[in-house]
TIMI-2910 file (N, C-alpha, C, CB; in pm, 1 decimal, decimal comma, always signed):
<rs>
+----------+----------+----------+----------+----------+----------+----------+----------+----------+----------+----------+----------+------+
!      n_x !      n_y !      n_z !     ca_x !     ca_y !     ca_z !      c_x !      c_y !      c_z !     cb_x !     cb_y !     cb_z ! resn !
+----------+----------+----------+----------+----------+----------+----------+----------+----------+----------+----------+----------+------+
!  +2861,2 !   -259,6 !   +125,8 !  +2788,3 !   -273,7 !   +153,1 !  +2675,3 !   -395,6 !   +219,3 !  +2794,1 !   -225,8 !    +90,3 !  Met !
!  +2721,1 !   -439,7 !   +329,0 !  +2700,0 !   -580,8 !   +373,8 !  +2519,9 !   -638,4 !   +326,7 !  +2731,8 !   -577,0 !   +565,7 !  Ala !
!  +2530,1 !   -744,4 !   +283,5 !  +2418,7 !   -868,7 !   +277,1 !  +2263,3 !   -818,0 !   +414,0 !  +2536,7 !  -1061,3 !   +344,9 !  Arg !
!  +2174,3 !   -738,8 !   +413,1 !  +2083,9 !   -758,5 !   +510,7 !  +2062,3 !   -889,1 !   +524,5 !  +1971,4 !   -694,0 !   +492,4 !  Met !
!  +2029,1 !   -884,3 !   +690,8 !  +2024,1 !  -1004,1 !   +755,0 !  +1930,5 !  -1061,6 !   +759,1 !  +2053,1 !  -1006,1 !   +852,7 !  Ser !
!  +1789,9 !  -1159,3 !   +744,9 !  +1699,3 !  -1226,9 !   +739,9 !  +1614,2 !  -1174,0 !   +857,2 !  +1738,4 !  -1358,2 !   +735,0 !  Arg !
!  +1629,3 !  -1126,9 !   +943,6 !  +1615,5 !  -1046,7 !  +1078,4 !  +1549,4 !   -918,1 !  +1001,6 !  +1780,3 !  -1012,5 !  +1175,9 !  Arg !
!  +1648,6 !   -810,1 !   +945,3 !  +1690,8 !   -659,4 !   +897,3 !  +1535,1 !   -705,0 !   +776,4 !  +1918,0 !   -622,4 !   +809,9 !  Glu !
!  +1519,9 !   -816,3 !   +645,6 !  +1478,2 !   -767,7 !   +609,0 !  +1340,7 !   -848,4 !   +666,6 !  +1529,6 !   -739,8 !   +498,5 !  Met !
!  +1298,4 !   -877,4 !   +706,6 !  +1131,0 !   -886,7 !   +831,4 !  +1120,8 !   -816,9 !   +845,9 !  +1092,9 !   -936,4 !   +963,1 !  Asn !
!  +1218,5 !   -754,5 !   +945,6 !  +1213,8 !   -560,0 !   +974,1 !  +1133,1 !   -491,1 !   +909,9 !  +1339,0 !   -471,6 !   +935,3 !  Glu !
!  +1183,8 !   -487,6 !   +777,1 !  +1141,1 !   -381,1 !   +670,3 !   +969,0 !   -451,8 !   +618,9 !  +1285,7 !   -376,6 !   +512,9 !  Leu !
!  +1013,7 !   -601,0 !   +640,8 !   +866,1 !   -650,2 !   +586,7 !   +777,6 !   -567,7 !   +613,8 !   +811,8 !   -774,1 !   +637,7 !  Ala !
!   +778,1 !   -608,3 !   +732,3 !   +706,3 !   -555,3 !   +873,2 !   +634,9 !   -400,0 !   +807,8 !   +851,9 !   -523,1 !  +1031,5 !  Ala !
!   +751,7 !   -279,5 !   +811,2 !   +783,0 !   -191,1 !   +803,9 !   +653,1 !   -136,5 !   +664,1 !   +940,7 !   -201,3 !   +798,5 !  Asp !
!   +737,4 !   -199,2 !   +635,4 !   +649,3 !   -212,0 !   +431,2 !   +460,9 !   -187,0 !   +457,4 !   +673,5 !   -470,6 !   +327,8 !  Arg !
!   +461,7 !   -354,1 !   +542,1 !   +302,8 !   -391,2 !   +525,2 !   +273,5 !   -248,6 !   +670,6 !   +245,8 !   -626,8 !   +575,4 !  Glu !
!   +332,2 !   -184,7 !   +705,3 !   +283,0 !    -75,2 !   +734,3 !   +255,1 !    +44,8 !   +694,3 !   +315,9 !    -61,7 !   +789,1 !  Lys !
!   +282,8 !    +60,3 !   +592,7 !   +296,8 !   +202,3 !   +551,5 !   +215,5 !   +137,9 !   +415,8 !   +476,4 !   +287,2 !   +539,4 !  Cys !
!   +150,8 !    +21,9 !   +381,8 !    +38,2 !    -46,8 !   +269,3 !    -96,9 !     +1,6 !   +365,8 !    +54,1 !   -263,7 !   +239,1 !  Ala !
!    -60,8 !    -26,9 !   +481,5 !   -223,8 !    -13,6 !   +558,9 !   -208,0 !   +146,0 !   +592,7 !   -255,6 !   -131,5 !   +737,6 !  Ala !
!   -124,8 !   +209,2 !   +526,6 !   -126,9 !   +382,8 !   +605,3 !   -273,4 !   +424,7 !   +461,7 !   +115,6 !   +527,7 !   +579,9 !  Arg !
!   -137,1 !   +354,5 !   +314,5 !   -157,1 !   +409,9 !   +214,2 !   -351,4 !   +383,1 !   +189,3 !    -39,8 !   +345,3 !   +104,8 !  Cys !
!   -352,1 !   +250,6 !   +290,7 !   -477,6 !   +191,2 !   +256,3 !   -599,3 !   +320,2 !   +311,8 !   -489,7 !    +22,9 !   +343,1 !  Asp !
!   -565,1 !   +324,7 !   +421,4 !   -683,1 !   +513,4 !   +528,7 !   -648,4 !   +615,3 !   +398,9 !   -562,5 !   +633,0 !   +768,2 !  Arg !
!   -540,1 !   +634,4 !   +375,2 !   -517,9 !   +732,3 !   +272,5 !   -631,3 !   +693,4 !   +135,8 !   -342,6 !   +723,3 !   +228,3 !  Asn !
!   -642,9 !   +588,7 !   +102,4 !   -676,4 !   +579,9 !   -116,6 !   -849,8 !   +561,9 !    +20,0 !   -571,7 !   +336,9 !   -309,5 !  Ala !
!   -903,9 !   +537,4 !   +134,0 !  -1041,1 !   +516,3 !   +140,4 !  -1058,9 !   +654,5 !   +222,8 !  -1094,2 !   +364,2 !   +212,2 !  Lys !
!  -1004,0 !   +742,0 !   +271,7 !  -1049,1 !   +906,5 !   +276,1 !   -984,3 !   +965,6 !   +121,9 !   -960,3 !  +1006,9 !   +439,6 !  Ser !
!   -950,9 !   +938,2 !     -3,7 !   -899,1 !  +1008,5 !   -100,6 !  -1092,8 !   +964,9 !   -177,9 !   -708,7 !   +939,4 !   -180,1 !  Gly !
!  -1145,6 !   +832,0 !   -183,8 !  -1227,1 !   +773,2 !   -236,2 !  -1398,7 !   +854,8 !   -160,8 !  -1179,7 !   +607,5 !   -209,2 !  Arg !
!  -1394,0 !   +906,7 !    -16,6 !  -1491,1 !   +963,6 !    +21,0 !  -1499,2 !  +1068,3 !    -52,1 !  -1494,7 !   +982,4 !   +138,4 !  Glu !
!  -1383,4 !  +1150,4 !    -20,1 !  -1363,8 !  +1284,2 !    -74,7 !  -1475,6 !  +1324,5 !   -192,9 !  -1212,8 !  +1289,4 !   -133,7 !  Ala !
!  -1428,1 !  +1226,9 !   -227,2 !  -1416,8 !  +1166,4 !   -385,1 !  -1541,3 !  +1188,0 !   -457,6 !  -1388,4 !  +1001,0 !   -393,0 !  Ala !
!  -1630,9 !  +1168,1 !   -376,9 !  -1785,5 !  +1064,4 !   -321,0 !  -1882,8 !  +1152,9 !   -240,6 !  -1743,2 !   +917,0 !   -194,1 !  Ala !
!  -1805,6 !  +1311,7 !   -264,0 !  -1875,5 !  +1387,3 !   -145,8 !  -1959,9 !  +1483,5 !   -182,6 !  -1787,1 !  +1451,3 !    -56,8 !  Asp !
!  -2027,0 !  +1522,3 !   -289,4 !  -2102,8 !  +1596,9 !   -377,9 !  -2084,9 !  +1782,7 !   -334,4 !  -2270,2 !  +1528,8 !   -361,9 !  Thr !
!  -2055,9 !  +1761,0 !   -143,3 !  -2068,1 !  +1940,1 !    -79,9 !  -1937,7 !  +1970,4 !   -161,2 !  -2049,6 !  +1983,0 !   +138,3 !  Thr !
!  -1786,7 !  +1865,6 !   -202,8 !  -1685,7 !  +1953,9 !   -245,7 !  -1696,3 !  +1980,8 !   -407,3 !  -1546,2 !  +1891,7 !   -204,1 !  Leu !
!  -1595,9 !  +2040,3 !   -456,8 !  -1577,9 !  +2092,4 !   -608,2 !  -1600,5 !  +1984,5 !   -669,6 !  -1441,6 !  +2154,0 !   -656,6 !  Ser !
!  -1588,4 !  +2030,6 !   -837,9 !  -1588,6 !  +1873,4 !   -868,1 !  -1424,7 !  +1871,8 !   -917,5 !  -1722,3 !  +1814,0 !  -1008,7 !  Asp !
!  -1345,4 !  +1942,1 !   -903,2 !  -1198,9 !  +1919,1 !   -905,7 !  -1160,2 !  +1885,4 !   -822,9 !  -1124,9 !  +1995,6 !   -928,4 !  Asn !
!  -1206,7 !  +1968,5 !   -701,9 !  -1160,0 !  +1893,4 !   -567,0 !  -1189,0 !  +1746,8 !   -518,4 !  -1211,7 !  +1966,0 !   -464,1 !  Thr !
!  -1278,4 !  +1645,5 !   -579,8 !  -1326,6 !  +1540,2 !   -594,4 !  -1230,5 !  +1486,4 !   -715,2 !  -1475,4 !  +1551,7 !   -611,5 !  Arg !
!  -1211,7 !  +1509,8 !   -786,3 !  -1145,3 !  +1484,8 !   -969,9 !   -971,0 !  +1455,9 !   -838,8 !  -1151,8 !  +1723,4 !  -1159,3 !  Arg !
!   -931,7 !  +1572,8 !   -808,4 !   -835,8 !  +1526,9 !   -699,8 !   -818,8 !  +1362,4 !   -586,4 !   -864,2 !  +1642,5 !   -612,0 !  Gln !
!   -904,1 !  +1421,8 !   -599,8 !   -919,2 !  +1342,4 !   -422,0 !   -893,9 !  +1149,7 !   -551,4 !  -1200,8 !  +1386,6 !   -279,7 !  Ala !
!  -1023,5 !  +1169,5 !   -625,6 !   -992,3 !  +1033,0 !   -697,3 !   -881,8 !  +1032,6 !   -718,2 !  -1050,6 !   +998,1 !   -814,7 !  Ala !
!   -778,5 !  +1062,2 !   -765,1 !   -667,8 !  +1008,9 !   -836,6 !   -563,2 !   +971,8 !   -727,5 !   -612,2 !  +1112,5 !   -944,8 !  Ala !
!   -573,7 !  +1074,4 !   -609,9 !   -532,8 !  +1117,3 !   -482,8 !   -546,0 !   +929,8 !   -442,8 !   -651,3 !  +1262,5 !   -390,9 !  Ser !
!   -638,4 !   +857,7 !   -445,6 !   -702,0 !   +780,2 !   -408,3 !   -649,1 !   +652,6 !   -439,8 !   -808,7 !   +805,3 !   -441,3 !  Ala !
!   -601,0 !   +682,8 !   -606,1 !   -578,9 !   +508,3 !   -734,8 !   -416,2 !   +543,1 !   -664,2 !   -608,8 !   +521,6 !  -1015,9 !  Gln !
!   -328,7 !   +683,0 !   -677,4 !   -213,0 !   +652,8 !   -616,6 !   -175,4 !   +568,3 !   -464,6 !   -170,8 !   +770,6 !   -613,8 !  Leu !
!   -290,2 !   +605,5 !   -401,6 !   -214,0 !   +542,5 !   -237,3 !   -261,6 !   +433,0 !   -274,2 !   -263,3 !   +595,2 !    -57,9 !  Ala !
!   -375,4 !   +385,3 !   -357,0 !   -383,5 !   +158,5 !   -379,5 !   -295,5 !   +182,3 !   -395,0 !   -459,2 !    +29,0 !   -499,1 !  Asp !
!   -265,9 !   +243,2 !   -546,7 !    -71,9 !   +177,7 !   -608,1 !    +12,4 !   +145,1 !   -526,2 !    +35,7 !   +280,9 !   -682,4 !  Lys !
!    +38,8 !   +300,7 !   -448,7 !   +147,0 !   +245,6 !   -354,2 !   +151,3 !   +118,7 !   -239,2 !   +173,1 !   +353,1 !   -284,1 !  His !
!    -33,3 !    +85,9 !   -263,1 !    -23,8 !    -11,9 !    -81,1 !     +5,4 !   -124,9 !   -172,5 !   -206,3 !    -42,5 !    +61,3 !  Ala !
!    -75,2 !   -141,7 !   -345,3 !    +35,6 !   -268,4 !   -356,5 !   +180,8 !   -300,9 !   -371,8 !    +10,8 !   -323,3 !   -440,7 !  Gln !
!   +257,3 !   -155,6 !   -358,0 !   +401,5 !   -156,7 !   -437,1 !   +443,1 !   -204,9 !   -278,7 !   +484,3 !    +21,1 !   -527,3 !  Glu !
!   +398,6 !   -163,1 !   -134,4 !   +486,6 !   -188,0 !    -62,3 !   +431,7 !   -276,9 !    +47,4 !   +544,9 !    -74,8 !    -27,1 !  Tyr !
!   +303,4 !   -381,9 !   -107,2 !   +288,4 !   -555,8 !    -33,9 !   +395,7 !   -622,4 !    -66,4 !   +160,5 !   -661,6 !    -89,4 !  Arg !
!   +376,1 !   -642,8 !   -193,4 !   +510,9 !   -653,2 !   -286,3 !   +714,0 !   -638,6 !   -200,2 !   +475,0 !   -489,5 !   -409,3 !  Glu !
!   +643,0 !   -527,4 !   -206,6 !   +836,6 !   -487,0 !   -122,3 !   +813,6 !   -604,0 !     -8,7 !   +874,6 !   -261,4 !     -9,1 !  Glu !
!   +728,3 !   -604,5 !    +54,6 !   +772,9 !   -714,9 !   +182,5 !   +770,6 !   -784,1 !   +184,6 !   +749,3 !   -738,0 !   +273,5 !  Ala !
!   +627,9 !   -905,8 !    +71,4 !   +669,0 !  -1015,7 !    +37,6 !   +819,4 !  -1053,7 !    -35,4 !   +571,8 !  -1045,3 !    -29,4 !  Ala !
!   +831,3 !   -955,7 !   -107,8 !   +960,7 !  -1010,0 !   -154,1 !  +1125,9 !  -1006,7 !    -10,5 !   +989,5 !   -889,8 !   -312,6 !  Thr !
!  +1099,3 !   -882,0 !    +16,5 !  +1192,6 !   -895,2 !   +162,3 !  +1132,3 !  -1039,1 !   +234,7 !  +1161,6 !   -734,3 !   +288,8 !  Leu !
!  +1034,2 !  -1080,1 !   +256,8 !  +1007,9 !  -1181,9 !   +328,2 !  +1017,9 !  -1381,8 !   +194,5 !   +825,2 !  -1115,4 !   +404,5 !  Arg !
!  +1085,9 !  -1324,7 !   +155,2 !  +1152,8 !  -1450,3 !    +42,2 !  +1265,3 !  -1460,6 !    +46,2 !  +1139,6 !  -1440,5 !   -102,5 !  Glu !
!  +1336,7 !  -1323,9 !   +104,5 !  +1486,7 !  -1362,3 !   +158,8 !  +1559,4 !  -1286,1 !    +55,0 !  +1533,4 !  -1539,1 !   +163,0 !  Gly !
!  +1496,4 !  -1155,2 !    -46,9 !  +1558,3 !  -1075,5 !   -139,2 !  +1553,3 !   -986,7 !   -170,1 !  +1562,8 !  -1092,0 !   -209,3 !  Arg !
!  +1576,7 !   -885,8 !   -217,5 !  +1575,6 !   -720,8 !   -185,8 !  +1502,6 !   -711,1 !   -274,8 !  +1701,8 !   -618,3 !   -190,0 !  Ile !
!  +1432,5 !   -593,3 !   -283,4 !  +1325,9 !   -571,9 !   -359,5 !  +1462,1 !   -479,6 !   -517,8 !  +1170,4 !   -451,0 !   -242,7 !  Pro !
!  +1421,5 !   -536,1 !   -608,3 !  +1442,6 !   -458,2 !   -729,2 !  +1674,5 !   -525,3 !   -779,1 !  +1399,1 !   -220,5 !   -657,4 !  Gly !
!  +1669,6 !   -633,2 !   -661,4 !  +1749,3 !   -651,4 !   -663,5 !  +1802,3 !   -727,0 !   -819,6 !  +1750,3 !   -692,8 !   -550,8 !  Glu !
!  +1642,0 !   -840,0 !   -860,5 !  +1664,8 !   -882,5 !  -1002,7 !  +1638,3 !   -879,6 !  -1111,8 !  +1662,8 !   -944,7 !  -1018,2 !  Asp !
!  +1674,5 !   -699,9 !  -1115,5 !  +1670,4 !   -621,7 !  -1201,8 !  +1762,6 !   -636,5 !  -1336,0 !  +1686,7 !   -519,6 !  -1136,7 !  Trp !
+----------+----------+----------+----------+----------+----------+----------+----------+----------+----------+----------+----------+------+
</rs>
């Protein structure tokens, strides 16, 4: 497989930033649901856990974007 061009890496980095923004919105929604006392305890716990996962995914997407902008492939240096 041919190595990605710098342009392709930057396009993928921009896509990863969009994914991170979507995860940020999902995390915010989860935190709001977790704080909603009209919901059941179980639903609130699930929402809190989902918010944590979305925050983690957002961070991972941003790390991938930064790596791509440096001209490296994420995970390539393992």
